[in-house]
N, C-alpha and C positions, 0 to 999 in steps of 0.2 A: 573422341570428339576432336575435331580440327581445331588448329590454333584460332581460326576465325571464330569458331563456335566458342571456344574458350574466352576469346574477348568480348563476344556478347554476353555471356553469361556473367562475366566479371563487371561488365558496365551495368547490366540489369541490377546486379547486386548493389552497386555504388549508388544508382539511381534510386533504387528502393529505399535504401538506408538514408538517402538524403531527404526524400519524401517524409519519412516517418520521423525523422530528426526534426524536420520542419513543423510537424504536426505538435511535436512536443514544445517547440519554441513558442508556438501559439497557445498551447496549454498555459504555459508558464505566464504568459501576457494576459490571461483571462478569458480567451477565446476557446471555449470548450466545444464548440460546434463550428468548426472551420469548414468552408466549402471547398470542394475538390478544386475548382477554379482558383481560389486564393492560395491553395497549398501549391498548386502546379506553378503558378506565377512567382511565388516567393522561393521556391525550392530550385527554380531554373530548369525542371523537368517539364517536358511538353505535356499538356492536358491529354493528348492521346496516349502517350506513354503511362501516365498515372492510371488511367482507365484500363489500360492493358495489364498493369502490374496488380492492381486492387479491383475486386469485383463491384464494390460500390462503397458509399461513404461510410457505412457501419464496418465494413471489413477494413477500411483504411485506419478508422479510429481504433477499432479493436487490436489491430496489428502494431499500431503506434504505442497504445498502452503496454501490450505485451513486450514489445521491444524495450521500453523504458524499465520495466520491471525486471527483465532478464539481465539489462546491463548493471543493475544495483540489486539484484534478487538476494546477494549475500546479507544485505541489511535485514532481511527476515529471519536469519539464522539466530537463534539464541542458544548458545553452548551450555554445557554442564546444567542442564535442567534439573531442578530439585536439589541441587548441591550448594552448600555453603550455608551461612547463617540466614535468618529470616531477613534481617536487614540487607545483607549481600544480595539476596535473591530480588527483594522489592527493588532495590536500586537498579539491578541489572536489567530487570523487565522494564522499569520506567525509562530508562536511559535508551534502550532498544526502541521503544515507541516514539520517543522524541526525536531520534535520529531518522527514523523512517518518515515522520512527519516533515522534518526539515529538507530531507532529500527527494521525496515523493510527493509532496502535498499537492502540486499542479495535476499530476497524473491521476492521483486518488480522486482529486475532486472531478476530474473529467469522467472517470470511470463511474463514479455514483451517480452523477448528472445523466449519463448515457445508458445506464444500466436498465432503467425500465423501457427503453427502447430496443434493446439490443440483447438478446439471449446470450450471446457469446460475452459480451461484456459483464452481464450480470452474473454469467458463471465464474468470470475471473474474480469479481468482488466475493462472491460467495465462498470460493476456494480460500481466498486470503483471510477472510474472516473465520472460517473454520480453522485454518492454520493457526492464527493468533489465540483463538479460544482454546485450542489444544495445548498451546504453550502455557497459557495461564494455569490450566489443570495440572501439568506436569511441574511447573515451577512451584507450585504450593501443595504438591502431593502430600508432604509430611503433615501440613495443617489439615487438610482435607480428609486424610485417611481417618482421623478419629471422630468425625462428624457422621450424622445421620445422612442418608441419601439427600433428603430434601434441604437440609441445612447446607450441605457441600455444594449442592447446585446453586442455590441462592447466592452463596459466597462468591462462586466463580463468576456468575453472571455479574454480580456487582464489581468485582476488580476488573473484568474484561470490559465493562461499560466504562468504568473510571479511566482506563488506559486506552480508550478507542479514539480512533480519528476524529470523530465527533467532538470528543472532550477536548482533544488537543486544539481542534479549530476554535472551540469556544475560548479556551485558555489563551492560547498564542496570537489568534487573529482577532475575534470579537473583543476579548477583554485587554488585549495588548501586552500580555505578561512576557517577560523575558524568559528564556529557556530556564535559568537557574530559579526563577520563581515558579515556573509552571513545574519544575522537577521537584520543588518543596511541597507544593500542594498536592501532587499526585503520589509522591511518597508518603506524605502524612495521611492522605486518605486510604491508601492500601493498607498501611500498618494500623490504622484505626479499624478496619474491616477485620483484619486477621485477628487482632487483639480482642475485639468484641466477640468474634467467633470462638475464640478459646476460652473467654470468660463466661460464656453462656452455654458452653457445651455441656 
């Protein structure tokens, strides 16, 4: 590729990133369905260029969500799954979910709102939900291993729901809890579920 071609490719990359970062800024402000015109004006990239980079509005929003998750994707990692005391594992899971919420809430809100209208975004949401559910199963495998299949499934569903984005939205946003108070509520809830499962096994 020529030096001129390299320059065009680099410029296109910078402009695309600027557009996607602008979409994220608008998500943070509560605008989950920004128009292409508004994004172009705010990003400083011409409307014609935006349409050249992105097929349509859904592609723009999908890629903006994808970029943000890629930038902070390590937050979804939960190391040493299933290791440590029950208390340590409960706290590790709750802390991970609270960090994800604090760093990705605007992006996840946008994804959940747009998912019914975009197969690509719906797939993103579904993949993340499956990943987090699988982490719950691995984190509490020692407790689940001694339960019947039906009781194990019920326990895991309850823990996953208690540690879900929706629950954190309720605790942190709708109820206005601090992170420390939300942590206590979630840790207490997960601990109670595990204790009840062990007691009634």
